[in-house]
MITI-635649 format. One record per residue: z, x, y of N, C-alpha, C, CB in turn. Coordinates in steps of 0.02 Angstrom, whole numbers, padded with zeros to 5 digits, always signed. Atoms other than C-alpha are relative to their C-alpha. Glycine has a CB too. Layout:
residues N
ZXYZXYZXYZXY/...
//
This chain:
residues 81
+00041-00013-00060+00288-00428-00555-00010+00068+00011+00028-00028+00059/+00013-00064-00001+00210-00268-00537+00010+00038+00073-00068+00004-00026/-00011-00023-00059+00267-00159-00397-00041+00064+00020+00066+00009+00004/+00044-00058-00014+00161-00042-00302+00044+00058+00004-00042-00008+00064/-00028-00060-00003+00200+00135-00304+00013+00019+00071-00039+00047-00034/-00019-00021-00072+00278+00200-00138-00037+00034+00023+00054+00030+00012/+00052-00041-00030+00154+00335-00117-00062-00044+00031-00025+00050-00055/+00044+00039+00002+00024+00197-00114+00004-00045+00055-00001-00027-00055/+00002+00052-00049+00109+00082+00013+00009+00048+00068+00063-00061-00013/+00003-00056-00053+00143+00241+00123-00077+00020+00026+00036+00068-00035/+00070-00016-00014-00041+00282+00118-00033-00062+00044-00040+00013-00074/+00037+00070-00024-00097+00097+00155+00040-00007+00070+00011-00077-00060/-00016-00003-00062+00024+00107+00305-00040+00046+00042+00063+00012+00002/+00035-00061-00044-00032+00263+00376-00071-00021+00007+00003+00079-00038/+00082+00030-00015-00218+00186+00343-00011-00053+00049-00033-00032-00064/+00002+00056-00053-00182+00029+00446+00020+00029+00075+00055-00063-00024/-00001-00043-00088-00119+00139+00604-00045+00033+00024+00046+00053+00015/+00058-00031-00033-00257+00246+00603-00057-00045+00000-00020+00063-00033/+00058+00058-00016-00377+00087+00587+00014-00035+00075+00004-00066-00064/-00023+00008-00068-00277+00020+00732-00030+00047+00057+00071+00009-00003/+00018-00070-00058-00300+00181+00835-00082-00024+00013+00008+00105-00045/+00075+00021-00009-00491+00155+00793-00018-00065+00036-00032-00007-00066/+00027+00055-00031-00502-00015+00845+00016-00012+00082+00024-00057-00042/-00018-00012-00065-00410+00030+01008-00044+00026+00040+00048+00034+00003/+00071-00042-00037-00541+00157+01050-00054-00029+00002-00025+00062-00030/+00057+00045+00016-00682+00044+01010-00006-00041+00076+00019-00055-00073/+00016+00039-00054-00663-00046+01170-00002-00070+00008-00049+00015+00013/+00017+00071+00005-00658-00219+01099+00063-00041+00014-00030-00018-00071/-00071+00029-00021-00474-00253+01136+00038+00020+00059+00045+00012-00050/-00042-00001-00078-00383-00288+01300+00077+00041-00007+00020-00095+00029/-00058-00030+00017-00209-00229+01220+00014-00016-00082+00056-00028+00050/-00015+00011+00080-00129-00217+01048+00013-00069-00037+00061+00038-00015/-00024+00073+00019-00082-00398+01039-00076-00037-00038+00029-00050+00084/+00065+00015+00023-00270-00451+00996-00021+00050-00082-00055+00022+00073/-00001-00038+00053-00283-00297+00879+00039-00004-00064+00010+00047+00023/-00041+00026+00057-00143-00339+00775-00020-00053-00025+00064-00011+00012/+00024+00051+00020-00199-00505+00762-00048+00009-00063-00027-00027+00055/+00064-00018+00055-00358-00438+00670+00029+00032-00060-00061+00056+00033/-00035-00051+00058-00261-00310+00563+00036-00051-00036+00056+00068+00028/-00050+00029+00041-00156-00448+00498-00038-00042-00059+00051-00046+00045/+00039+00025+00047-00297-00518+00398-00010+00055-00073-00069-00015+00041/+00003-00041+00026-00309-00362+00309+00050+00034-00066-00006+00023+00046/-00043+00001+00058-00233-00310+00132+00051+00058+00018-00042+00013-00072/-00065-00061-00012-00056-00215+00151+00023-00008+00069-00026+00088-00009/-00040+00000-00065-00022-00270+00327+00074-00012-00002-00027-00051+00044/-00069+00011+00015+00135-00352+00263+00052+00037+00003+00005-00016-00046/-00032-00056+00018+00196-00203+00208+00019+00041+00064-00043+00039-00048/-00015-00038-00069+00166-00120+00378+00019-00035+00071-00062+00038+00015/-00023+00036-00064+00221-00256+00486+00061+00023+00047+00018-00064-00021/-00037-00023-00053+00368-00184+00558-00032+00076+00033+00077+00008-00030/+00036-00061-00030+00272-00024+00596-00032-00022+00061-00053+00032-00048/+00037+00027-00063+00178-00127+00717+00052-00031+00053-00056-00060-00023/-00050+00018-00027+00330-00187+00790+00037+00043+00056+00032-00013-00048/-00022-00063-00039+00384-00022+00863-00029+00004+00061-00015+00062-00034/+00032-00008-00082+00364-00010+01048-00041+00056+00019+00054+00007+00053/+00039-00050-00024+00311+00163+01040-00074+00005-00018+00029+00054-00018/+00065+00005+00014+00170+00119+00938-00056-00040+00033+00001-00015-00052/+00032+00067-00044+00129-00041+01028-00027+00032+00073+00069-00068+00018/+00028-00033-00067+00114+00060+01184-00055+00059+00002+00059+00028+00034/+00048-00041+00005+00025+00192+01128-00071-00050-00026+00026+00063-00051/+00048+00044+00018-00102+00063+01063-00022-00027+00070+00026-00055-00052/+00031+00028-00055-00111-00021+01229-00037+00049+00045+00048-00035+00037/+00022-00047-00033-00136+00135+01316-00079+00022-00033+00058+00052-00002/+00057+00004+00033-00284+00170+01200-00047-00046+00015+00011-00005-00054/+00048+00049-00017-00363+00002+01226-00015+00004+00085+00031-00074-00027/+00006+00001-00067-00342+00025+01422-00062+00048+00010+00067+00022+00037/+00046-00048-00023-00431+00191+01411-00068-00006-00017+00019+00057-00018/+00066+00018+00020-00575+00134+01319-00020-00058+00031-00007-00008-00068/+00028+00023-00025-00586-00008+01407-00032+00027+00080+00030-00044-00011/+00013-00046-00051-00600+00097+01570-00066+00058-00008+00067+00035+00008/+00045-00038+00002-00709+00219+01499-00085-00044-00027+00034+00056-00047/+00052+00034+00010-00831+00077+01444-00030-00026+00050+00009-00039-00036/+00029+00014-00062-00860+00030+01620-00024+00053+00043+00042-00033+00034/+00041-00049-00023-00901+00185+01670-00067+00021-00038+00041+00052+00006/+00055-00021+00021-01080+00260+01644+00013+00070-00039-00045+00001+00057/+00004-00077+00032-01092+00406+01533-00046+00039+00015-00005+00005-00065/+00048-00061-00042-01156+00564+01617-00038+00027-00060+00048+00071+00044/+00019-00049+00047-01273+00667+01512-00018+00056+00026-00048-00018-00039/+00024-00066-00030-01322+00838+01546-00084-00015-00006+00031+00077-00049/+00072-00011+00002-01502+00869+01585-00032+00053-00059-00017+00026+00070/+00007-00057+00073-01587+00953+01423-00051+00051+00036-00044-00040-00092/
//
């Protein structure tokens, strides 16, 4: 069995966290639970699973989801040109 180099695993975990933050900002998720379910199908999630069990990260993702949902329900004001 070929082992993945450490730097590649670290890079993939970082990418998954950034992807989770992007999904949270999209407004498509009410909280981190559905977001994490979506991420589970991505390559490398198993290596990053413990990162997504961290309360601080889950709390951050929940806040980002809530803010995105709140912003999505408000009309965006555009300045007059």
